N, C-alpha and C positions, 0 to 999 in steps of 0.2 A: 893837737886836735886836728882832725881831718877837715880840709877846706871844702865846703859845699857851695860851689859857685853857681852862677846862672846856667852854665852848661849842664851840670848834673841835675838841676831842677827840671830843665826841659826834658832830659832823658827820662826822669822818673815819671813826669806827666805823660809822656808818650807811652811808657810801659803800662801805666794804669789805664790809659785809654784803650790800649790793645787788649788788656785783660778784660775790660768791660765788654768789648766787642766779642771776645771769645765766649763770655758768659751769655750774652744775648744770643749768639749763634747756637750754643748748647740748648738754651731754652726753646728756640725755634725747632731744634732737632727732635725734641721730645714729642712723639706723635700724640695727636688728640685722641681722647677716648671718651665714648665709643663712636666709631664711624660706621659700624655695621652691627647686625644683631648679635646678642650674647646668648650662648647656650648654657642652660642650667640643667645639669644631669641629676635625675632623681633615681636613686639606686634601688627602688622598689616598684612593684607593679601599680598600675592605675587603681584608684579606688580607696587606697589606704590613707593614713594620716600624712605620710610624707608627700603623697601625690597631691592631696587637697591643699596642704600648706604650701608646697612648691608652686602650684599653679597660681594661688593667691599672691604669693610673694613675687612671682615673675611678672604678673600684670602690673602691679604697683611699681616695681623696680623699673620696668620698661618705661612707664610714664615718667618716672623721676629722671632717668638718664637720657631720655629722648631717642632711644632705640628699642626695638622689640627684644624681650627676653623670652627665648623659646625653650620650653621644657622638653626633656628627652629622657623617657623612662628606660632605664637599663637595669632590670632586676637580675638577681642571681648571686649566689654565694653569700647570702646574708648581707648584701649591700656592698660586698668587696669588688664586684665586677665594675660597678659604676665609679667607685673611688679610683680603681686602677686606671680606668679610661682617662679620668681627669689628671691623674698623676703623670700620665704620658703626654698630655696635651701641651701645646705651646703656652708659655707664660706671658701671654699678651692681653689678658683680661677678657678674652672672649669665650672662655670655658670655665664654669664654676660647678661646684657640686654641693648639694644639700645633704648633710650627713646626720646620722643618728648615733647612739652609743656604740653600735657595732664597729664604728670607725676606729675606736681606741680599744675595743675588746679583742678584735681580730689579731693584733700583733702577739698577744699572749696565747691565742688559740692555735695559730698556725705556725709551724716552723718555716714554711715557705709561703710568703705572701708577696703579691705583686706591687706593693707600695709600702711606704713608711709614713705614718701620719704626721710625724714630726720633721722629717727631712724633705718630703716630697710635696709639701703643701704650705701655703701662706694662710694662717687663720684670719678670717675676716670678722665674723661676729656670731655669737649665739643669737638665735632669733625666736625660739619658742620652746615650751616644755609642756608635756602632757602627764597628768597624774595617772598612775596605773592601779589596777585592782586585780585581785585573785578571784577567779570564778571557776565553777565546776558545772558539769552537765547534771541535770536534776536526778539522773540515775545513781549518782554517787551518794552513798549514805552518810553525808557529813553536812551539818548545819553550821559549823564553825571551823576555824583553822585548827583548833585543838582536836576536833573530831576527825578532820582530814588527816592530820599527822598520825593519830592513833590508828586509823584505817590503813594508811600507807605502811605503817610499821607491821601491822598484822597481815598485810598482803603485799609483800615486797615484789615489785615489778608488775603489779596488776594495774596500777594507774599509769596512763600515758598522758603526756602533755604536749600541746602544740606550740609552735613559735613561728616567728617570721623568718627564721633561718638560723643556722648555727652561728653563735656569737652575737646574736641580737640581744637587746635588753630584755625582751620577754622570754628568751631562752635562759639567760644568766640570772634573771630575777627568780625564776622557778628553781634553777640549780642552787641558788643561794639558800632558798628555803630547805631544799633537800640536804645540803651540806650541814646547815646549822641544826637540823632536826634528826640527822642520821637516818634518813629514809631513802628508799630506792624507787625511782620512777623512770619511765621510759620516755625519752625525748623523741618527738616526731617533728622534724623541721619542714617548713613550707617556704614558698617563694615570697610570702608576705604575711603580715599579721592578720589582714582581713580574711585571707583564705584559711588560716589556722583557726580563727574564731568560728567561721562557718562550719568547719569540720567538728569543732567542739559542740556547736549547736546541734549538729547531726548525730552526735554521740560516737563519732569515729575515734575521737580522743576525749579524755574525761576532764582535763584541767587546762587552764590557760592563764597566763599573766598578760593583761591587755589594757589599753588605754580606756579610761572611763567613758569618754565620749563615744568611742566605737561600740562599747558593750552595753550601755545603759538601756537602749531600746530592747535588746535581747533579754536583759535581766528583768525589766518591768513587764515583759510579755510572758515571763516564766520559762523561757527557753534556756536560760543560764541562771545559776544561783551565785550571787556575790558573797564571798566570805569576809573579805577585808580590802581596804584600799592600802596601797603600799606608799603611803604619804605620811608626812609628819603630823598633819592635821586633817580633820574630816573634809571631804570635798564638798564645796557649796552646792553643787547641783545633785549631790547624792548624800545628804547629811545623815541618812539612816544607816549607812554602811560604816561599821567601825574601822578604825585604822589598824594596821598590822600590830602596832604596839598595844593598842586596846585589846586586841585579840590574843595577847599574851606572848608576842614575839617581837620585841623591840630590836632595832638595828637591821631590819630587813626592808627598809624603805628603798624603792626603786623608781626613779623618775626617768621618763623618756625625754631627752633633750634633742634639739636640732640646731645645727650650725652651718654656716656657709663658708666654704674654703675655696681658694684658688691655687693653681699650680705654684710650686716653689719658684722664686725669682721673678714673680710678677712685679712690675714696677710699683714702688711704694705709693705714688700718687693715685694709682688705680685702686689699690687695696684700701687706702684711706677714704677715697671717694665712695666706694661701695659700702664701707662701714658706716659712713655718715648717713647715706641714704637709707640703709637698712635700719639703723638706730631710730630714725625718724618715722619711717613708714610703718613699721611693725606696730606702732601705737596709735595709728589712725583709726577712728571709730569703725569704718567699714571693714578694715583688716581684723580688728579685735572681734567684731561680730562674726566674721567668717571663721576665725580661730575657735570661737566659742562653740560653733557647730560640731567641732570634732573634740571638744573638751580641752582645748589648748589655751595657754596663756602666752602673751608676747614676752620676749626677753630682749635685752640689748647688752652689749659688752664691748670694751675696747679690744683691739687686736691682742694686746698683752694679756688682758684678763681671759680672753678665749684660749690663748696658748697655755696659761697657767691652769685653767679649768680642765682641759683635756689631759694634762699631765696627771692631775689628781685622780681623774676618772680611770685613767690607764692603771695607776697603782692599785686602786680599789679592786678592779675586776681581775687584775693579774693574780691577786691573792685567792680569789674565789676559784679561778681556773686551775690554779695549782692544787688547791685543796680537793677539788672535784676530779682531778686528773683528766682534764678535758683536752689537753694539747694534742694536736694531730698534724699530719703532714698536709 
């Protein structure tokens, strides 16, 4: 048996003390966060759901972390431009992005994409979702989804539909309908869903998949006609509109979700702190009230749940894109 005398005990104590000092030093070396304003990139134009949600979130998050959170609208390429900017930003917790479903749709849409949603980002949290509905301009001779499908089949290529950009959920939501019903419609992309909706109201395009909160005023004024909500259950603020399943087309539900992401390799304490703050503040009464104005509901998720969710969404939309032959350079 090895002899552990007083000398070896003293050496061990000294080693433990040195290790403790190293740990303390490492803890002090970890920079405090935040010590300056944080930039939240919004990949769509001002005025839409992403913008309203992002500005609301930024104000409350800034209050929570003790530094301003400044919104930065960077529209273009269906949200891809803003995401790419953040993917290339320093992973220091001072640049984040608020993304929508196009974030995980685009990898299947584009052979060449400036970012990878799984390798270039740290998922923080899902923060909100918006129920969508299918609406047409009053000039379209269809009072139901079945009548719309019959009209589209009899007039291939005559119906055009607007979206917030190639690869956005309101693009793919309508493509999903076309794929499942064997109809041919013309896609007209815009730089944001709000612009697409106004062009539908003007009659420049005939059909749109859009958030209920954004569209209800136009529907109730008779400028748009709602055919169905793309939700599992009827929407509380529009109970008169049937669901897509009730309209005869189950399996075509499309929800627009929003999540906050940071650049890959952002330190874990920063990611966890932001997740904690978002999970709390999204359910504050004043935030819920602001979300309700755009027809949105708050969400929260762990970082692991967020990562798993976007993987599932990626797989779902990859199948639609393949079936519709939508991949492009």
